[in-house]
SETOR-528900 format. One line per 10 residues: number of its first residue (from 1); for each residue z, x, y of C-alpha. Coordinates in nm, 2 decimals, decimal comma. Layout:
<atoms>
NUM = Z X Y | ...
</atoms>
This chain:
<atoms>
1 = -0,52 -9,37 9,44 | -0,22 -9,17 9,55 | 0,15 -9,17 9,61 | 0,32 -8,98 9,89 | 0,70 -8,95 9,90 | 0,90 -8,88 10,22 | 1,28 -8,85 10,17 | 1,50 -8,96 10,46 | 1,78 -8,72 10,52 | 2,01 -8,96 10,70
11 = 1,98 -9,24 10,44 | 1,97 -9,26 10,06 | 1,61 -9,39 10,07 | 1,26 -9,26 10,02 | 0,96 -9,38 10,21 | 0,68 -9,41 9,96 | 0,32 -9,45 10,08 | 0,08 -9,61 9,83 | -0,29 -9,57 9,88 | -0,57 -9,73 9,68
21 = -0,94 -9,68 9,73 | -1,09 -10,03 9,66 | -1,38 -10,08 9,90 | -1,52 -10,39 9,73 | -1,17 -10,56 9,70 | -1,06 -10,83 9,93 | -0,69 -10,78 9,87 | -0,45 -10,53 9,71 | -0,07 -10,51 9,66 | 0,18 -10,29 9,48
31 = 0,43 -10,47 9,27 | 0,73 -10,33 9,08 | 1,10 -10,32 9,02 | 1,16 -10,24 9,38 | 1,01 -10,57 9,51 | 1,08 -10,81 9,21 | 0,71 -10,78 9,11 | 0,62 -11,00 9,42 | 0,26 -10,94 9,55 | 0,35 -11,09 9,89
41 = 0,63 -10,83 9,94 | 0,40 -10,55 9,83 | 0,08 -10,64 10,02 | -0,13 -10,34 10,13 | -0,33 -10,33 10,45 | -0,70 -10,26 10,42 | -0,82 -9,97 10,64 | -1,17 -9,93 10,78 | -1,27 -9,68 10,51 | -1,20 -9,94 10,24
51 = -0,86 -9,79 10,13 | -0,56 -10,01 10,10 | -0,24 -9,86 10,22 | 0,13 -9,95 10,26 | 0,47 -9,78 10,31 | 0,78 -9,90 10,14 | 1,14 -9,78 10,15 | 1,31 -9,75 9,81 | 1,65 -9,63 9,70 | 1,64 -9,27 9,59
61 = 1,78 -9,12 9,27 | 1,61 -9,40 9,07 | 1,29 -9,47 8,87 | 1,08 -9,78 8,92 | 0,81 -9,94 8,71 | 0,51 -10,06 8,91 | 0,14 -10,15 8,91 | -0,13 -10,23 9,17 | -0,28 -10,58 9,19 | -0,63 -10,55 9,31
71 = -0,81 -10,89 9,34 | -0,58 -11,02 9,07 | -0,63 -10,73 8,82 | -0,33 -10,52 8,73 | -0,41 -10,14 8,76 | -0,19 -9,84 8,69 | -0,16 -9,54 8,93 | -0,32 -9,24 8,75 | -0,11 -9,00 8,96 | 0,22 -9,18 8,86
81 = 0,52 -8,96 8,77 | 0,51 -9,10 8,42 | 0,41 -9,42 8,23 | 0,64 -9,65 8,03 | 0,56 -9,92 7,77 | 0,67 -10,26 7,89 | 0,72 -10,52 7,62 | 0,70 -10,81 7,87 | 0,36 -10,70 8,00 | 0,24 -10,58 7,66
91 = 0,10 -10,27 7,84 | 0,21 -9,94 8,00 | 0,34 -9,95 8,36 | 0,32 -9,66 8,61 | 0,66 -9,51 8,69 | 0,77 -9,38 9,03 | 1,07 -9,14 9,03 | 1,25 -9,08 9,36
</atoms>
């Protein structure tokens, strides 16, 4: 799993690439504050090597809680900028800071 950030100089956004190695999974998505926790908006594409990948534009100068949904299971990003306890979920969420 990994996160890559690319800041756009001409706009106040950051293009974030999410990658998840899940060869045995049939579907994966990234859900969080930036897409209203909607798996359809955060769907990741499966590559031939079994990695799921997607690029999303998010407003910069902000922090977003997020998780991956891999075949219905919620998974944190181990390389997240930080982690935050979420009362609603009853668990920690990954945090992306841009």
